[in-house]
N, C-alpha and C positions, 0 to 999 in steps of 0.2 A: 196797631202793628207791634209785633214782638221784636224786641231787639236781642240779638245774640252777641255776646261779648266773647271774644277769643282771648285766651290768656296763654302766654308762653310758659312752657314747662321749664323749670330750672335745669341747667346743663348737667348737674350731678344726679338727677333723678333717673331711675331705670325705666325703660319702655315697658309697656304692659307685656305680660308673658303670653306669647303666642305659640311657642314651640311645645308640642306634646311629646310623650314617649314614642308614639307612633312615628313622628317626624324624625326623632333621633335614631330610631331603629332603622328606618328607611335609608337615612343617610349612611349609617354604618354598613348596611347591606350593599348599598351602591358602591362604596369605597372598596369593600372586600371583593366584590365581583370585578371591579375595574382592575384591581391588583392581580387577581387570579388570571384574568384574560391577558394582561400584559405579560405575565410570566409564561403562560401557555404559548403565546406568540413567539417568545424568544427561545423556546425549546421545541423546535420543529425536528422531528425524527423521521428518518427515511428507512427503507429496508435494504439499503445497499450492503452487499456482503464483501468481506475482504478476508484474506488469509495471511496469517503471520508467516514469515519465512525469509530465506536467503536466496537471492537470484544472482546468477553470474552470466555476464555477457561475454562470449568468447569471440574475439576478432583476430583476423590475420594482420600481421604488421605490414605496413605499406612497403613496397619495393620499387626500385627503378624499373622502368619498362612497363610491360602489361600488368594488369591488376593481379594481385596475388591469388593463388588458388591452392587448395590442398591437392597434392598429387594422388593418383589412384592408389588404393590400398585398403587394408583392413585397419580400422581405427578403434581404439578402446579408450574410454574415459573412466578412470578410477577415482573415486572420491571417498575420503575418510572424514566423517564429521562426528564429533563427540563420541569417538571410539566405535562408531558404526561404519561399516564398509558397504559400498554399493558400486556398481559399474554399469556401463552402457557400451554397446558395440555397434558399429555401423561400417558399411563399405562405401567407398567412393568409386564410381564407375570409371572405366577407361575413357569412355566418350564424354568429354567435358560439355558437350551440347545436350546430353541426356539430363532429364530432370532428376535431381537427387534430393530427396528430403528424408531425413531420418528422425524418428521419434521413438523413444522407449521410456517406459515407466516401470518403476519397481513395483513388485506385488503389493507392498504396503501403501503405495500411492504417495509416499512422502517425496520421492525424488523422481525427476523426469528430465530428459535431455532432448533437445531439438537441434537439428543442424540443417541449414538450407544451402546447397551448393551454389546456387545462383547469387546469393548475397554474401557468400563466403563468411558466414558468421554462425555461431552457435549460441544456444541459450541453455543454461542448466539451472534448475531450481530445486530447492528443498522446501517443501511447503508444510504448513501446520506446526512446524517446530522452529526454534531459533537457536541454531548451533553456535557455540562459542568459538570453535575453531574448525576450519574447513581446509583440507589438503586436496588439491586437484592435480592429477597426473594424466597426461595425454600421450598415448603411444600409437605408432603406425607400424604395422607388421611386426609387432613385438619389440620395437625400439622406442624408448621414451623420447619424445620430442619437446615436451614442456612439463614443468612442475612448478606449482606456486601454492603457498599457504596463506590463508586469509584469517583475520581475527575480526569478524564483523562487529560493527557498531550499529545498533538498531534505532530507528526513529518510530515514534508512536503516530499512527494515523487514525483519525476518527471519521470514517466516511458517513456515519449516521449522526454526527454531532457529539461533542464532548460529554453531554449529559445523558446520552442514549445507550441502550444495550445493543449489541454486545460491546464490551470494552474495546480498548484500542487494539489495532493490528500492529504488530511489531515487524517492520519491514526494513530490509537493507538490500543494496545492489552493489556489486563489484564488477570490475572489468578485468579480463585476462587477455593479453595480447600475445599471440604465438607467431613464431616465424615458420613459414611453411618449410618442411624438410626438403633437402635437395635430393633429387632422384639420380642415382648413378645409372648410366646406360651400359 
């Protein structure tokens, strides 16, 4: 019978070399792939679109009694922004039960105005540009009924994520409250 004697290795001796270059290369490749995948997962980009611009919500001030309404007449919205002028005109019908919705857009497509009689509110927007100052004047039958100047402060929005193209959309929104003009009979 053969006897095998096992001896202990001293604690300061190195284990036999079992790692080859192929093993180190595979480990490095695995780590690099894991890092790239983790980075790709944190950068999810979408195709959501947005447009920079200034938008103005126009509301009628509350009054005592029935809900406020714009009286019938011819209305004009004049806007001056960064030394450019634009305007929009619309008519309010005599019959307050009639559906009245007004929409106009400037030929350059930058400015548009919407007003819905049933909600007694309007919306004005200047898109694709970020004006530094905006002057809005509203008149009825040639008489000015409201005027206000705005100095917009824009916020950056990243609908596709902060690391994705296109860059941020610069957006701001303001509110203008007007008192409906009194109609003399």
